[in-house]
C-alpha positions as CSV (number, residue, x, y, z in Angstrom):
1,M,0.2,-0.2,0.0
2,I,2.8,2.6,0.8
3,D,4.3,1.9,-2.6
4,K,1.4,4.3,-3.8
5,I,2.1,7.4,-2.2
6,I,6.1,6.7,-2.6
7,N,5.9,6.2,-6.7
8,G,3.2,8.9,-7.1
9,Q,3.6,12.6,-7.5
10,E,1.0,14.3,-4.9
11,K,2.5,16.5,-2.3
12,I,2.6,16.2,1.4
13,G,2.1,19.6,4.0
14,L,4.2,19.7,6.9
15,I,3.6,22.3,9.5
16,G,5.2,23.0,12.9
17,T,8.4,24.8,14.0
18,Y,11.7,24.4,12.1
19,L,15.5,24.9,12.8
20,P,17.1,27.1,12.9
21,R,14.7,28.2,15.2
22,R,15.8,26.6,18.6
23,C,13.3,24.2,20.2
24,G,12.5,20.6,20.5
25,I,9.9,20.4,18.0
26,A,11.6,22.3,15.5
27,S,14.7,19.3,15.5
28,F,11.6,17.0,15.3
29,T,10.0,18.7,12.6
30,T,13.2,18.9,10.5
31,D,14.5,15.5,11.1
32,L,11.0,14.4,10.1
33,S,10.9,16.2,6.9
34,N,14.4,15.0,6.0
35,A,13.3,11.4,6.6
36,I,9.8,11.7,4.7
37,T,12.0,13.3,1.7
38,N,14.4,10.5,1.7
39,E,11.3,7.9,1.5
40,L,9.9,10.0,-1.2
41,C,13.1,10.3,-3.3
42,G,12.7,14.3,-3.5
43,E,12.4,17.1,-1.9
44,N,9.7,18.7,-3.9
45,R,7.1,16.4,-2.7
46,L,6.9,18.4,0.2
47,I,5.8,21.7,1.4
48,N,7.6,22.6,4.5
49,I,6.0,25.3,6.6
50,A,7.6,27.3,9.4
51,M,5.9,28.9,12.5
52,N,7.5,32.0,13.4
53,D,7.5,33.3,17.1
54,R,9.0,36.7,15.8
55,E,8.6,39.4,13.0
56,E,11.8,39.1,11.5
57,G,11.5,35.2,11.1
58,Y,14.7,33.0,11.0
59,D,17.0,32.0,8.3
60,Y,15.3,28.8,7.0
61,P,16.8,26.4,4.3
62,L,15.4,26.1,0.8
63,E,12.9,23.3,1.8
64,V,10.5,26.0,3.9
65,K,8.4,26.8,1.4
66,L,6.3,29.2,3.7
67,T,5.7,30.5,7.0
68,I,3.2,31.4,9.5
69,S,3.4,34.1,11.9
70,E,1.9,32.4,15.1
71,V,0.1,35.8,16.0
72,I,-1.6,36.7,12.7
73,R,-4.8,34.9,12.4
74,E,-5.3,35.5,8.7
75,E,-2.0,33.8,7.9
76,Y,-3.6,30.4,9.1
77,I,-6.5,30.8,6.7
78,K,-4.2,32.0,3.7
79,T,-2.1,29.2,4.4
80,A,-4.9,26.6,4.4
81,H,-6.0,27.8,1.1
82,Y,-2.6,27.5,0.1
83,L,-2.6,24.0,0.7
84,N,-5.7,23.1,-0.9
85,K,-4.5,24.9,-4.3
86,N,-1.5,23.1,-4.4
87,G,-2.8,19.7,-4.6
88,C,-1.5,18.0,-1.4
89,R,-2.3,14.6,-0.3
90,A,-2.1,14.9,3.3
91,V,-1.1,17.7,5.6
92,I,0.8,16.5,9.0
93,I,0.7,18.9,11.9
94,Q,3.3,19.1,14.7
95,H,1.1,20.4,17.7
96,E,2.1,21.8,20.8
97,Y,-0.2,24.7,22.5
98,G,2.8,27.1,22.8
99,I,3.5,27.1,19.1
100,Y,0.4,28.7,17.8
101,G,-1.7,31.8,18.5
102,G,-4.5,32.3,20.1
103,A,-5.7,31.3,23.7
104,D,-4.0,28.0,23.8
105,G,-3.0,27.9,20.4
106,E,-6.6,28.1,18.8
107,Y,-5.5,29.9,15.8
108,I,-4.5,26.5,14.6
109,I,-7.9,25.1,14.4
110,D,-8.6,28.1,11.7
111,L,-6.2,26.5,9.5
112,V,-7.2,22.7,10.2
113,K,-10.8,23.2,9.8
114,R,-10.4,24.4,6.2
115,L,-8.0,21.9,4.9
116,E,-9.4,19.7,1.9
117,M,-7.2,16.5,2.4
118,P,-6.7,14.2,5.5
119,V,-4.9,15.8,8.4
120,L,-2.6,13.8,10.5
121,T,-2.0,15.7,14.1
122,N,1.0,14.6,16.1
123,L,0.6,15.5,19.7
124,H,3.7,16.4,21.5
125,T,1.3,17.6,24.7
126,V,-1.2,15.4,25.8
127,L,-2.8,16.7,29.3
128,E,-4.6,14.7,31.7
129,N,-6.1,17.8,33.3
130,P,-6.8,20.2,30.5
131,S,-8.3,23.4,31.0
132,L,-11.6,24.4,29.4
133,S,-9.5,26.3,26.7
134,Q,-7.2,23.4,26.4
135,R,-9.8,20.7,26.1
136,K,-11.7,22.8,23.5
137,V,-8.5,23.1,21.4
138,M,-7.9,19.5,21.5
139,N,-11.6,18.3,21.0
140,S,-11.5,20.3,17.8
141,L,-8.4,19.2,16.4
142,A,-9.7,15.6,16.9
143,E,-13.2,16.9,15.0
144,Y,-11.2,18.0,11.9
145,S,-8.2,15.8,12.0
146,E,-8.5,12.0,10.2
147,K,-6.0,11.1,12.8
148,L,-4.2,12.0,16.2
149,L,-0.9,10.4,16.3
150,V,0.6,9.7,19.8
151,M,4.3,9.2,20.2
152,S,3.6,6.9,23.8
153,K,1.0,4.6,25.0
154,K,0.3,6.6,27.8
155,A,-0.9,9.7,25.3
156,F,-3.3,7.0,23.6
157,S,-4.9,6.1,27.0
158,I,-5.6,9.6,28.2
159,L,-7.0,10.6,24.9
160,R,-9.7,7.9,25.1
161,E,-10.4,8.3,29.1
162,V,-10.1,12.0,29.6
163,Y,-11.3,13.2,26.2
164,G,-13.5,10.8,25.0
165,I,-11.7,10.2,21.5
166,P,-12.4,6.8,19.5
167,K,-9.2,4.3,19.7
168,E,-9.9,4.0,15.6
169,M,-8.8,7.7,15.2
170,I,-5.3,7.3,17.4
171,A,-2.4,6.0,16.1
172,F,0.7,5.3,18.1
173,V,4.1,6.3,16.0
174,P,7.1,6.4,18.2
175,H,9.8,9.3,18.5
176,G,12.1,9.4,15.8
177,I,15.8,9.0,16.6
178,P,18.9,8.9,14.2
179,D,20.2,5.6,13.0
180,T,23.6,5.3,14.1
181,P,25.9,2.5,14.8
182,F,26.3,0.8,18.3
183,E,30.0,2.2,19.6
184,E,31.8,2.0,22.9
185,Q,31.6,4.8,26.1
186,G,33.9,6.9,26.1
187,T,35.2,7.1,22.0
188,Y,34.5,10.7,21.9
189,N,35.6,12.2,25.4
190,K,39.0,13.8,23.7
191,I,37.2,15.4,21.2
192,I,34.7,17.0,23.7
193,G,37.6,17.9,26.0
194,L,37.3,15.6,28.8
195,E,39.5,13.0,28.5
196,G,39.7,10.3,31.1
197,K,36.5,11.5,32.8
198,E,33.2,10.0,33.5
199,I,30.6,11.8,32.1
200,I,27.3,12.3,33.4
201,L,25.2,14.2,30.8
202,T,22.4,16.1,30.5
203,F,21.3,17.8,27.3
204,G,18.5,20.0,26.0
205,L,17.3,23.6,26.3
206,L,17.6,24.8,29.8
207,S,14.8,26.0,31.7
208,P,13.1,25.7,35.2
209,G,11.4,22.3,35.6
210,K,14.3,20.0,34.2
211,G,15.5,19.5,37.8
212,L,19.2,20.2,37.1
213,E,19.7,21.8,40.3
214,V,18.8,18.2,42.0
215,M,21.2,16.5,39.9
216,I,23.9,18.9,41.1
217,E,23.0,18.4,44.5
218,A,23.3,14.7,44.2
219,M,27.3,15.4,42.7
220,P,29.2,15.4,46.1
221,A,27.9,12.0,46.8
222,I,28.8,10.7,43.4
223,V,32.3,12.6,43.5
224,K,33.3,11.4,46.7
225,E,33.3,7.5,45.3
226,N,34.2,8.5,41.7
227,P,36.4,11.5,41.7
228,N,36.7,11.8,38.0
229,A,33.1,11.8,37.7
230,V,32.0,15.0,35.7
231,Y,28.4,16.4,35.3
232,L,28.2,17.8,31.8
233,I,25.2,20.1,31.1
234,L,24.9,20.5,27.3
235,G,22.3,23.2,25.9
236,K,21.7,26.7,25.5
237,T,19.1,28.3,27.9
238,H,15.3,28.2,26.0
239,P,14.8,31.2,24.0
240,Q,11.4,31.9,25.5
241,I,13.0,31.9,28.8
242,L,15.8,34.3,27.9
243,R,13.2,36.8,26.4
244,K,11.2,36.9,29.7
245,T,13.6,36.4,32.6
246,G,17.3,36.4,31.2
247,D,19.9,33.5,32.2
248,V,18.6,33.8,35.6
249,Y,18.2,29.7,36.0
250,R,21.5,29.1,34.7
251,E,23.1,31.7,36.9
252,K,21.2,30.2,39.9
253,L,22.9,26.8,38.8
254,K,26.4,28.2,38.7
255,E,26.0,29.8,42.2
256,Q,25.2,26.5,43.6
257,I,28.1,24.9,42.0
258,K,30.1,27.4,43.7
259,G,28.5,26.7,47.0
260,L,29.2,23.1,46.8
261,N,32.8,23.4,45.6
262,L,32.1,21.5,42.2
263,E,33.4,23.9,40.0
264,K,35.6,21.0,38.6
265,N,33.0,18.5,38.5
266,V,30.0,20.3,37.0
267,I,30.5,22.1,33.5
268,F,28.2,23.6,31.2
269,H,28.5,23.3,27.4
270,D,26.6,26.2,26.5
271,K,25.4,25.6,22.8
272,F,22.7,24.2,20.5
273,V,24.8,21.1,19.0
274,E,23.7,19.5,15.4
275,V,22.7,15.9,15.7
276,E,25.8,14.4,14.7
277,T,27.4,16.1,17.6
278,L,24.9,15.3,19.9
279,V,25.1,11.9,19.4
280,R,28.6,11.7,19.9
281,Y,27.9,13.5,23.3
282,L,25.6,10.7,24.1
283,K,27.4,7.8,23.1
284,T,30.7,8.9,25.0
285,S,28.9,9.3,28.2
286,T,29.0,6.8,30.9
287,I,25.3,8.0,32.2
288,Y,22.5,10.3,30.9
289,S,20.5,11.9,33.7
290,I,17.0,13.1,33.3
291,P,16.1,14.8,36.7
292,Y,13.0,15.9,35.5
293,L,10.4,17.4,38.1
294,N,7.2,16.7,36.4
295,R,5.3,13.5,35.9
296,E,3.0,15.0,33.5
297,Q,5.3,14.7,30.5
298,I,3.9,12.4,27.8
299,T,6.8,12.5,25.3
300,S,10.8,13.3,25.5
301,G,12.9,13.6,22.3
302,T,15.9,13.7,24.6
303,L,15.0,10.2,26.1
304,A,14.6,8.8,22.8
305,Y,17.6,10.2,21.5
306,A,19.5,8.7,24.8
307,L,18.1,5.3,23.9
308,G,18.8,5.3,20.3
309,S,22.6,6.1,20.8
310,G,22.8,3.0,23.5
311,A,22.8,5.5,26.4
312,V,22.5,4.3,30.3
313,V,19.7,6.4,31.4
314,V,18.9,7.3,35.0
315,S,15.5,9.2,35.0
316,T,12.8,10.6,37.3
317,P,9.4,8.1,36.7
318,F,7.8,10.8,34.1
319,W,5.4,9.1,32.0
320,H,7.3,8.7,28.7
321,A,10.1,7.5,30.9
322,E,8.0,5.3,32.8
323,E,7.3,3.6,29.5
324,L,10.6,3.3,27.5
325,L,12.5,2.4,30.4
326,A,10.6,-0.6,31.6
327,E,11.9,-4.0,31.7
328,G,15.6,-3.3,32.6
329,R,15.9,-0.5,29.9
330,G,17.1,1.8,32.6
331,V,16.7,3.2,35.9
332,L,14.1,5.3,37.8
333,V,14.4,7.3,40.8
334,P,11.9,9.3,42.9
335,F,11.3,13.0,42.0
336,R,13.6,15.7,43.8
337,D,15.5,12.6,45.4
338,S,19.4,13.8,45.2
339,E,19.9,10.9,47.5
340,N,18.6,8.1,45.3
341,L,19.9,9.6,42.4
342,A,23.7,9.4,43.8
343,K,23.2,6.3,45.0
344,E,22.0,4.7,41.7
345,I,24.5,6.3,39.6
346,N,27.3,5.0,41.9
347,I,26.2,1.6,41.7
348,L,26.2,1.8,37.8
349,L,29.6,3.7,37.9
350,A,31.1,0.7,39.6
351,D,29.7,-2.1,37.5
352,P,30.7,-1.4,34.1
353,E,29.4,-4.9,32.8
354,K,26.0,-4.0,34.2
355,R,25.9,-0.8,32.0
356,Q,27.0,-2.6,28.9
357,K,24.2,-5.2,29.1
358,I,21.5,-1.8,29.4
359,R,23.7,-0.5,26.7
360,R,23.1,-3.2,24.3
361,R,19.3,-3.7,25.5
362,V,18.5,-0.1,24.9
363,Y,20.1,0.3,21.7
364,D,18.3,-3.0,20.3
365,Y,14.9,-1.7,21.4
366,A,15.3,1.7,20.1
367,R,15.9,0.1,16.3
368,S,12.1,0.3,15.6
369,M,12.4,4.1,16.4
370,I,14.5,5.4,13.8
371,W,13.6,7.8,11.5
372,P,13.2,6.0,8.5
373,E,11.0,3.4,10.2
374,V,9.2,6.6,11.4
375,A,8.6,8.3,8.1
376,R,7.1,5.0,6.6
377,S,4.7,4.7,9.5
378,Y,3.5,8.2,8.7
379,L,3.1,7.3,4.8
380,K,1.2,4.4,5.7
381,I,-1.1,6.3,7.9
382,I,-1.8,8.7,4.8
383,E,-2.6,6.2,2.5
384,E,-4.8,4.3,4.9
385,C,-6.7,7.8,5.6
386,K,-6.9,8.2,1.8
387,E,-8.5,5.0,1.1
388,K,-10.9,5.4,4.2
389,K,-12.2,8.9,3.6
390,N,-14.2,10.5,6.3
391,T,-17.2,11.6,4.1
392,H,-18.9,13.5,6.9
393,L,-15.7,15.1,7.9
394,F,-14.7,16.6,4.3
395,S,-18.7,17.3,3.9
396,T,-18.3,19.5,6.9
397,K,-15.1,21.3,5.8
398,K,-16.5,21.9,2.6
399,N,-19.2,23.9,4.2
400,I,-16.5,26.1,6.0
401,L,-14.8,26.6,2.5
402,E,-18.1,27.8,1.1
403,K,-18.7,30.5,3.6
404,D,-15.2,31.7,3.1
405,K,-15.8,32.8,-0.5
C-alpha cells in the first residue's frame, strides 16, 4: 500500500516549528521532513511550513516553502487555501499549545478545519487535566483531523479516557531517532575535551522544571566515590526563557555549583549542537541523567535520542520514561531525590558489566524508532486515510470553505 504514495507525485504538507529556530519541536519537524523526503525520493514532494515566533523570522533552508506568524490569524487561513490549491495528498501538523497563536494555540483550528485533504495531527503534549480552553482546542483537533498521532501508550489512554476520542482515530508512532552504529563509551571524550572522565550528561534547552539543581545536589556523593566524575550540562537556555527572564536559571545553577565546590565536576557546554555532535556526546557519556521535576511529560525527545544512542539512563519517573525504561532498559529514581539519584549512579559507575548489558538492551529496543521506520509509518497512515475517506468530515470542511468565499 505504501508504494502508491512513494511512487506517486502528490505532495505532503508539513507544519511545525523548523530549524534554525531553537526548540525541540523544530528539531523533530526538521528530522521528520528529511526522513519523509528520503522515502519519497525528492524534496519537491514536501511543502514545509514553519511557524514564526518573531517578526523577523529565521534563516530557514530552501525546503521551507512558507512561514506563518503565530500571532496573525489571517495567515493560518491563507495557508489553508494555499495548501488546498497545491494538490496536497495530506497535511501533517506538529501540535504543541505554545507554538500557535490565540488562547492555548486556538488559531491552528482556523487552518485545520479548512483543509480539503486528510490531516494527521502529531501531539507533543497530551494533558490529563486540561483547562476548558485546552480541552476545546484538543476536541477541535480531533473533530477536524483524520488521525491524532501519539508517541507514547500513555497518551493513547489519556485521549480515550479524558477526551473520549475513539480509538480508531488514534495511532501510535514512536518519536524518531537517528540511525547510528553501536559504539563503545568514551570514544569521543577527547574530542569534547573531557578525556579520562566519567561523564554524566544532561542535554536540552535549559529551563526551570528540568531538575538540574537536583542532579547538582547529588554530585558531592558521586564525586566522593568517583573523583573523575563530571556532570556535563549541554545546551543553550530556552529562547522563550531568555526573552522573559534572561539567563537567571543558569546563573542560579552556577551559584549552587560554587557553593558546593563543584566547579571542576559540573561544567556547562553552552551551545546548540547538530544531531551528529549530539550523538557523539550521548555515546561517549557513561550515564545519561534526566532529573525532570514533573510527572506529566508525555514524550521526551532527549530520552528517545539517548536510548537510540545506547545510553545508560537514570531518570525520574515521568510518563514517557516509565514507558521507555521499563523491563530493565534504565533506572528510575523518585522526583527531587538527590540521595537516591547519587546512589543509583554510583552503583552503575561501579559496574561496567551491568552498564554494557543495559546499553545493548536499549540500543536493540530502539531500532524500531529510527527515522526511516517512523517516516514509513507516517506514509502508511496517510495512505490508509486516503483510502478510508471520512465523507462526513470533508462535507463539514466543504461548508466552511464555502462560507469563506
